[in-house]
LOKE-431208 format. One record per residue (C-alpha): residue in three letters; x, y, z. Coordinates in Angstrom, 2 decimals, padded with zeros to 5 digits. Example, Ala and Ser with C-alpha at 12.3 -4.5 7.8 and 13.67 -1.06 7.14 Angstrom:
// residues 2
   r       u       v       w
 ALA  012.30 -004.50  007.80
 SER  013.67 -001.06  007.14
// end
This chain:
// residues 468
   r       u       v       w
 MET -000.71  000.91  001.63
 SER -001.73  004.04 -000.25
 PRO -000.35  007.41  000.90
 SER -003.83  008.75  001.65
 LEU -004.75  005.72  003.77
 ARG -001.34  005.80  005.49
 ARG -001.97  009.43  006.42
 VAL -005.33  008.56  007.95
 LEU -003.95  005.58  009.87
 SER -001.00  007.49  011.28
 ALA -003.30  010.26  012.48
 GLY -005.51  007.75  014.27
 ALA -008.13  010.40  014.74
 ALA -010.93  009.70  012.30
 THR -013.88  007.90  013.82
 GLY -014.52  006.41  010.40
 LEU -011.39  004.32  010.83
 VAL -012.11  002.97  014.28
 LEU -014.61  000.67  015.90
 THR -016.49  002.69  018.49
 LEU -016.79  001.39  022.05
 GLY -018.87  003.61  024.27
 ALA -016.89  006.78  024.82
 GLY -013.69  005.38  023.33
 CYS -012.69  003.94  020.01
 SER -010.16  001.58  018.49
 TRP -009.24 -000.41  015.40
 ILE -010.45 -003.55  017.17
 LYS -013.68 -004.07  019.00
 ASP -012.34 -004.25  022.52
 PRO -008.69 -003.42  023.21
 ALA -009.28 -004.03  026.92
 ALA -010.19 -007.62  026.08
 GLN -006.61 -008.35  025.03
 ARG -005.27 -010.70  027.65
 GLN -002.34 -010.23  029.98
 GLY  000.60 -012.52  029.31
 ASP  004.33 -012.97  029.28
 PRO  005.79 -009.51  028.66
 ASP  008.37 -011.05  026.32
 ALA  005.91 -012.82  024.04
 ALA  003.04 -011.86  021.81
 THR -000.45 -012.39  023.18
 GLU -001.45 -016.05  022.80
 PRO -004.59 -016.63  020.72
 SER -007.69 -018.22  022.19
 SER -008.82 -021.70  021.15
 THR -011.40 -020.19  018.82
 ALA -008.73 -018.91  016.44
 THR -008.54 -020.83  013.18
 ALA -005.37 -022.97  013.35
 ASP -005.35 -024.14  009.73
 PRO -007.58 -021.79  007.76
 THR -008.59 -022.60  004.20
 ALA -010.55 -019.49  003.16
 MET -010.03 -015.76  003.39
 PRO -011.47 -014.55  006.70
 THR -014.56 -012.40  006.98
 LEU -014.59 -012.29  010.79
 PHE -011.80 -011.18  013.13
 LEU -011.78 -012.13  016.81
 SER -011.35 -009.34  019.36
 ASP -010.45 -011.93  022.02
 ALA -007.76 -013.54  019.84
 THR -005.35 -010.70  019.18
 ALA -001.62 -010.08  019.44
 SER -000.34 -006.56  020.04
 PHE  003.12 -005.85  018.66
 PRO  005.56 -003.78  020.72
 GLU  006.86 -001.60  017.89
 GLU  005.99  002.09  018.09
 ASP  005.65  004.51  015.18
 VAL  004.70  001.73  012.75
 ILE  004.68  003.11  009.22
 ASP  003.40  000.07  007.36
 ALA  002.41 -003.56  007.81
 ALA  002.05 -006.46  005.38
 VAL  001.33 -010.17  005.33
 GLY  002.48 -013.21  003.40
 THR  000.98 -016.68  003.41
 ASP  002.37 -017.50  006.86
 VAL  004.14 -014.35  008.01
 VAL  003.19 -010.87  009.20
 LEU  005.59 -007.93  008.93
 THR  005.68 -004.52  010.56
 MET  007.85 -001.61  009.44
 THR  009.13  001.36  011.41
 ALA  011.69  003.84  010.12
 GLY  014.48  001.77  011.61
 ARG  013.31 -001.84  011.54
 VAL  011.24 -004.43  009.71
 VAL  010.14 -007.28  011.98
 ALA  008.73 -010.56  010.63
 ARG  006.70 -012.96  012.76
 SER  005.69 -016.44  011.66
 LEU  002.11 -017.65  011.80
 PRO  000.17 -019.00  013.51
 ASP  002.24 -018.55  016.71
 LEU  003.70 -015.12  015.88
 ASP  007.19 -016.06  016.97
 THR  009.82 -013.58  015.81
 ALA  011.36 -015.01  012.62
 TYR  013.84 -012.26  011.71
 SER  014.31 -008.51  011.47
 LEU  015.95 -006.16  009.00
 THR  017.42 -002.90  010.26
 SER  018.26  000.51  008.86
 ASP  021.07  002.11  010.85
 ASP  019.94  005.65  010.16
 GLY  016.21  004.97  010.30
 SER  015.39  005.61  006.68
 PHE  012.93  002.83  005.75
 THR  010.07  004.38  003.79
 ASP  008.27  001.44  002.18
 LEU  007.70 -002.30  002.34
 TRP  006.51 -004.43 -000.60
 VAL  005.49 -008.09 -000.43
 ASP  005.19 -010.44 -003.41
 ASP  003.68 -013.45 -001.70
 GLN  003.47 -015.48 -004.91
 ALA  007.26 -015.22 -005.35
 ARG  007.81 -015.57 -001.57
 THR  009.89 -012.40 -001.57
 GLY  009.76 -009.01  000.08
 TYR  011.36 -005.65 -000.71
 THR  012.41 -002.76  001.51
 LEU  013.11  000.79  000.43
 GLU  015.34  003.26  002.25
 VAL  015.49  006.90  001.19
 ARG  017.84  009.44  002.71
 THR  018.85  012.97  001.72
 GLU  022.46  014.15  001.77
 PRO  022.38  017.98  001.67
 GLY  024.88  019.91 -000.43
 GLU  027.17  022.70  000.75
 GLY  025.76  026.19  000.79
 THR  023.27  026.59 -002.03
 GLU  024.49  023.52 -003.92
 VAL  022.00  020.71 -004.37
 GLY  022.66  017.52 -002.48
 THR  021.79  013.93 -003.32
 GLN  018.91  011.58 -002.70
 ARG  020.14  008.09 -001.85
 TYR  017.93  005.09 -002.59
 VAL  018.54  001.63 -001.13
 VAL  016.47 -001.38 -002.17
 GLN  016.74 -004.90 -000.76
 ARG  015.04 -008.10 -001.90
 PHE  014.69 -010.71  000.83
 ASP  013.25 -014.16  001.39
 LEU  009.90 -013.89  003.17
 GLU  010.46 -017.07  005.19
 THR  014.05 -016.57  006.34
 GLY  014.77 -012.86  005.90
 GLU  017.90 -013.64  003.89
 ILE  018.78 -010.74  001.59
 SER  019.26 -012.08 -001.93
 GLU  019.91 -008.84 -003.84
 ALA  020.43 -005.17 -003.01
 ALA  020.94 -001.96 -004.95
 ILE  022.09  001.46 -003.82
 GLY  022.42  004.68 -005.81
 ASP  022.16  008.46 -005.78
 VAL  020.07  011.01 -007.67
 ASP  020.62  014.78 -007.47
 GLN  018.07  016.81 -005.54
 ASP  015.59  018.89 -007.51
 PRO  016.70  022.56 -007.25
 ARG  013.13  023.66 -007.98
 ALA  011.73  021.69 -005.04
 PRO  011.99  022.57 -001.35
 ALA  015.45  021.77  000.06
 GLU  013.96  019.18  002.40
 ASP  014.18  015.44  002.91
 VAL  012.48  013.38  000.23
 THR  010.55  010.19  000.68
 GLY  009.70  007.36 -001.70
 GLU  007.43  004.40 -002.24
 ILE  007.78  001.29 -004.34
 ALA  005.39  001.81 -007.24
 ALA  006.08 -001.46 -009.07
 VAL  008.39 -004.47 -009.23
 GLN  009.13 -006.05 -012.61
 ASP  011.61 -008.95 -012.45
 ASP  014.88 -007.37 -011.24
 THR  013.74 -003.76 -011.62
 VAL  012.17 -001.89 -008.71
 VAL  010.37  001.30 -009.74
 ILE  010.21  004.06 -007.12
 ASP  008.08  007.18 -006.98
 SER  009.92  009.85 -004.97
 SER  008.84  013.31 -003.81
 VAL  009.14  015.96 -001.12
 PRO  006.19  015.35  001.24
 ASN  003.40  017.93  001.33
 SER  004.91  019.77 -001.62
 ARG  003.58  020.80 -005.02
 ALA  007.00  020.11 -006.56
 ALA  007.59  017.54 -009.27
 HIS  007.99  013.85 -008.48
 THR  011.01  011.79 -009.51
 ALA  010.79  008.30 -011.02
 VAL  013.74  006.09 -010.09
 ALA  014.37  002.59 -011.47
 MET  016.69  000.42 -009.37
 ASP  018.36 -002.56 -011.08
 LEU  019.01 -005.43 -008.65
 ARG  021.30 -007.12 -011.19
 THR  023.72 -004.20 -011.51
 GLU  023.11 -003.10 -007.90
 ASP  022.69  000.50 -009.05
 VAL  020.23  003.08 -010.36
 ALA  019.18  002.06 -013.87
 TRP  017.73  005.49 -014.67
 SER  015.80  008.37 -013.18
 ALA  013.39  010.91 -014.68
 ARG  012.00  014.23 -013.48
 PRO  009.33  015.54 -013.61
 ALA  007.75  012.10 -013.53
 GLN  005.16  010.77 -011.12
 VAL  004.84  007.01 -011.56
 LEU  001.31  005.96 -012.45
 THR  001.89  002.29 -013.22
 ALA  004.38 -000.11 -014.79
 THR  004.18 -003.06 -017.17
 SER  006.73 -005.70 -018.11
 ASP  008.54 -003.27 -020.43
 ALA  007.34  000.28 -019.67
 VAL  006.74  002.76 -016.87
 VAL  003.83  005.16 -017.35
 VAL  004.39  008.56 -015.72
 ASP  002.71  011.95 -015.39
 THR  005.05  014.89 -016.04
 GLY  002.55  017.55 -014.93
 THR  002.34  019.30 -011.57
 PRO -000.43  021.44 -010.06
 ASP  001.47  024.52 -011.25
 GLU  002.84  023.41 -014.61
 ALA  001.09  021.30 -017.22
 GLY  002.76  018.22 -018.61
 ARG  001.92  015.00 -020.42
 ILE  001.44  011.30 -019.85
 ARG  004.58  009.48 -021.01
 ALA  005.59  005.85 -021.36
 LEU  009.26  005.27 -020.51
 THR  011.06  002.06 -021.36
 LEU  011.60 -000.08 -018.29
 ALA  015.21 -000.90 -019.15
 ARG  016.58  002.59 -019.93
 GLY  013.90  005.17 -019.18
 LEU  013.68  006.36 -022.79
 THR  010.45  007.97 -023.98
 ARG  008.35  005.50 -025.98
 TRP  005.43  007.87 -026.45
 SER  003.80  010.93 -024.92
 ALA  000.11  011.78 -024.88
 LEU -002.55  014.01 -023.36
 PRO -000.76  017.39 -023.29
 GLY -001.99  019.88 -020.73
 THR -002.14  017.33 -017.91
 LEU -001.92  018.89 -014.42
 GLY -002.45  015.73 -012.40
 ALA -003.28  012.10 -013.14
 ARG -003.84  008.66 -011.65
 ALA -003.87  005.21 -013.23
 ILE -007.09  003.27 -012.78
 GLY -005.72  000.03 -014.20
 THR -004.18 -001.75 -017.16
 THR -005.10 -004.47 -019.62
 ASP -002.74 -006.40 -021.89
 ASP -002.66 -003.53 -024.37
 SER -003.94 -000.37 -022.67
 VAL -003.74  001.79 -019.56
 LEU -006.73  003.68 -018.20
 VAL -005.90  007.14 -016.83
 VAL -008.01  009.70 -014.98
 ARG -006.66  013.25 -015.08
 THR -007.26  016.95 -014.65
 ASP -005.95  019.28 -017.33
 GLU -006.02  022.68 -019.02
 VAL -008.35  021.53 -021.80
 PHE -011.52  020.12 -020.24
 THR -013.58  021.84 -017.55
 GLN -014.08  018.49 -015.79
 PRO -011.65  015.64 -015.09
 THR -011.64  012.93 -017.75
 ILE -010.98  009.21 -018.02
 THR -009.03  008.14 -021.11
 SER -007.73  004.81 -022.39
 LEU -004.20  004.91 -023.85
 ASP -002.67  002.26 -026.10
 LEU  000.41  000.91 -024.32
 ALA  002.32  000.43 -027.58
 THR  001.60  003.77 -029.26
 GLY -000.03  006.10 -026.74
 ALA -003.06  006.52 -028.99
 ALA -005.92  007.91 -026.91
 GLY -009.48  006.66 -026.88
 LYS -012.52  008.88 -026.48
 PRO -012.40  010.62 -023.07
 ARG -015.33  010.45 -020.69
 THR -015.93  013.04 -018.00
 THR -015.98  012.33 -014.29
 ASP -016.39  014.37 -011.11
 ALA -012.86  014.07 -009.66
 TRP -009.39  012.94 -010.68
 ASP -007.88  011.91 -007.32
 TRP -008.65  008.20 -007.62
 ASP -006.81  005.66 -005.47
 CYS -007.20  002.28 -007.17
 SER -006.34 -001.34 -006.41
 PRO -006.58 -004.18 -008.94
 ALA -009.06 -006.97 -008.26
 TYR -009.13 -009.36 -011.22
 ASP -010.90 -007.53 -014.08
 ILE -012.18 -004.77 -011.79
 ALA -010.27 -001.87 -010.24
 VAL -011.59 -000.89 -006.83
 CYS -011.12  002.86 -006.43
 THR -011.65  005.40 -003.68
 ILE -012.45  008.82 -005.11
 GLY -011.54  011.67 -002.78
 GLU -009.99  011.49  000.68
 PRO -011.13  008.25  002.38
 ASP -011.94  009.90  005.72
 GLN -013.74  012.96  004.32
 PRO -017.42  013.50  003.48
 GLY -018.28  012.91 -000.14
 ALA -015.76  010.14 -000.76
 GLN -016.96  007.44 -003.14
 VAL -015.92  003.84 -003.72
 VAL -016.37  002.43 -007.21
 GLY -015.64 -000.79 -009.00
 TRP -014.38  000.09 -012.48
 ASP -014.32 -002.30 -015.42
 VAL -010.92 -001.40 -016.89
 ALA -011.32 -003.21 -020.22
 ARG -014.71 -001.65 -020.96
 ASN -013.95  001.70 -019.28
 ARG -017.21  001.77 -017.41
 GLU -018.49  001.63 -013.88
 ALA -019.33 -001.82 -012.54
 TRP -020.69 -000.60 -009.21
 GLU -020.69  002.47 -007.00
 LEU -021.14  003.35 -003.33
 PRO -022.82  005.14 -001.69
 THR -026.28  004.55 -003.16
 ASP -029.71  005.54 -001.87
 GLY -029.72  002.45  000.33
 ARG -026.06  001.73  001.10
 PHE -023.04  003.47  002.62
 ALA -019.57  003.71  001.11
 PRO -016.88  002.07  003.26
 ILE -013.38  003.36  003.91
 VAL -011.34  000.75  002.02
 SER -008.39 -000.64  003.97
 VAL -007.20 -003.35  001.57
 VAL -008.27 -005.17 -001.60
 THR -007.05 -008.75 -001.93
 ARG -008.10 -012.01 -003.59
 GLY -011.27 -010.49 -005.00
 LEU -012.45 -009.09 -001.66
 VAL -012.67 -005.50 -000.42
 TYR -012.05 -005.01  003.31
 GLY -012.96 -001.79  005.06
 LEU -014.92  000.12  007.68
 LEU -018.00  002.27  007.78
 ASP -017.90  005.68  009.45
 SER -019.69  004.06  012.41
 GLY -016.71  001.75  012.87
 GLN -018.39 -001.43  011.61
 GLY -016.09 -003.68  009.62
 VAL -017.33 -004.87  006.24
 VAL -016.22 -007.11  003.36
 LEU -017.43 -006.63 -000.21
 ASP -017.21 -008.67 -003.40
 ALA -014.83 -006.65 -005.58
 ALA -016.53 -007.76 -008.80
 THR -020.08 -006.78 -007.84
 GLY -019.76 -004.48 -004.83
 ARG -022.22 -006.65 -002.92
 ASP -021.81 -007.24  000.80
 VAL -019.99 -010.44  001.65
 ALA -019.93 -009.86  005.42
 GLY -020.76 -007.18  007.95
 ASP -019.69 -006.55  011.53
 THR -016.35 -008.23  010.78
 GLY -014.53 -006.83  013.80
 ALA -011.73 -004.93  012.04
 GLY -010.55 -002.99  009.02
 PRO -007.24 -004.75  008.28
 VAL -004.51 -003.34  006.04
 GLY -003.24 -006.85  005.32
 VAL -005.13 -010.16  005.28
 ASN -004.15 -013.82  004.95
 TYR -005.86 -017.06  005.84
 TYR -004.89 -016.74  009.50
 GLY -006.36 -013.27  010.06
 GLY -005.54 -009.62  009.50
 VAL -003.17 -006.92  010.69
 VAL -004.47 -003.49  011.62
 VAL -002.50 -000.28  012.17
 TYR -003.62  002.68  014.26
 SER -001.75  005.60  015.80
 GLY  001.60  004.01  015.03
 ARG  000.78  000.63  016.60
 ALA  000.01 -002.71  014.94
 VAL -002.20 -005.58  016.10
 PHE -002.83 -008.98  014.51
 LEU -006.37 -010.33  014.83
 TYR -006.95 -014.02  014.24
 ALA -009.72 -015.17  011.94
 GLY -012.97 -016.53  013.28
 GLU -015.26 -018.98  011.57
 GLY -018.13 -016.51  011.04
 ASP -021.11 -017.18  008.82
 PRO -020.26 -019.95  006.29
 ASP -022.06 -017.97  003.59
 ALA -019.96 -014.90  004.35
 SER -016.71 -016.51  003.23
 ALA -018.01 -017.42 -000.20
 ALA -015.64 -016.91 -003.11
 PRO -015.99 -013.75 -005.17
 SER -018.03 -013.65 -008.34
 ALA -017.19 -016.52 -010.69
 SER -017.17 -014.12 -013.62
 ALA -013.92 -012.55 -012.43
 SER -010.76 -013.89 -013.98
 PRO -007.35 -013.86 -012.26
 SER -005.07 -010.92 -012.86
 SER -001.35 -011.05 -013.43
 SER -000.81 -008.11 -011.07
 PRO  001.37 -008.95 -008.03
 SER -000.70 -009.29 -004.55
 ALA  000.41 -000.81 -003.48
 SER  023.82  000.99 -006.40
 GLU  027.21  001.20 -006.56
 SER  027.58 -002.06 -004.63
 ALA  025.63 -004.47 -002.51
 LEU  024.59 -003.20  000.88
 PRO  027.17 -003.60  003.62
 SER  026.13 -006.08  006.24
 GLU  025.62 -003.48  008.92
 ASP  022.89 -001.76  006.92
 ALA  020.58 -004.76  006.95
 THR  021.03 -007.63  009.32
 THR  019.11 -010.79  010.04
 GLU  018.57 -011.49  013.70
 ASP  018.57 -014.90  015.33
 PRO  015.09 -016.34  014.73
 GLY  015.15 -017.56  018.31
 GLY  015.31 -014.01  019.65
 THR  012.59 -012.61  021.86
 ILE  010.27 -009.67  021.41
 ASP  010.21 -006.77  023.83
 GLN  006.48 -007.10  024.48
 PRO  004.88 -004.59  026.84
 SER  002.94 -006.12  029.69
 GLY -000.80 -005.69  029.57
 PRO -002.98 -004.70  026.64
 VAL -001.95 -002.07  024.15
 THR -004.54  000.67  024.28
 PRO -004.44  003.14  021.40
 THR -004.61  006.86  021.95
 ILE -007.29  008.24  019.67
 SER -007.88  011.96  019.34
 SER -011.37  013.34  019.09
 PRO -012.32  014.11  015.52
// end
């Protein structure tokens, strides 16, 4: 989940991210329709839920939902047959279709900051970040803990833990981090002080050595390939460059585009990375293709904004330009190889949705009115409307939504047969995955008995939504 979308979801206040019901609003069509049940079990789905789905859903059933008891949910994700929720202290996995608790992973000091799922490899990753302050004016350390676990069983297969010194030029506050990329046994982290203009830190964790492989600062991670990490060394207050660092050791392979103040990666091909940036040279933001081997820059093209939030979808990157819950935001499909727009919303006759997730060639989201929609990522055409939800994670069984720190799973309905059609045949699959010292001690991450019960509140979970 992108930081900007996570901010909107945690606020739970934007009507553009809820489905309106009379005077109230919610992520699902009718929270009061959730049925009463055993307080120690998730809500049981109705008979209309798809038991053995074979296509990605384009309809979510408001009367076939399961509300999860966790509060202050930071993130949620799905695998083929599992749904996971993450709070600061716990990751809980529930198996589908029955949503029985499969396992949980815990952080003793409540420092989980990110969850990453590689469904193709049947593995998941957790990230813990904690700050150990120094004495007096001395800088402290930032501790990073990464675990790789089996999605089905929760068994932790590898873990790495290591420290990086705090940035003395940044606020002396707790840092956070997100998993920017996973390449084999290397987990690349982008770390920063929240709501700060200070430089980011790139941290590479090696699951083989169980330690930090390298760190770099200033370095905001833009993307990573099988042998390089592309970073932006600029900040809003001090210009930098785009650099490619070797994945194994963090050494500079090339640097390009001096004067960069801020940048985002739109996408990569086999031999290039496409970057949008703001800088000290051009009066407008520009989009530039960089050769991954040499850093040689193609001809820049101007654009209206540089704060693009992009997700890969085969040959097309689906990008939100601007804050997703603010007026003027755009959604574009960008052909990365040709460096040109494939489609754009809004148009004279169509609205731009707030994108909640891009997966398997489909774009899921919501309109400002609260109507759920699904688009074809390759063409931008509507696949389905009035879908019932704007999920942040989707599998064949349904989708998980997050609002105001609570998570709900909505089972898939059958919907219009034409609405679940496959994306454009012209799209080709992408290779992109589906957003130290010693191994972790057992008390830092434990696997609970799969037969354990869930503390499920009785009655429906009704979100508290502030007025916009």
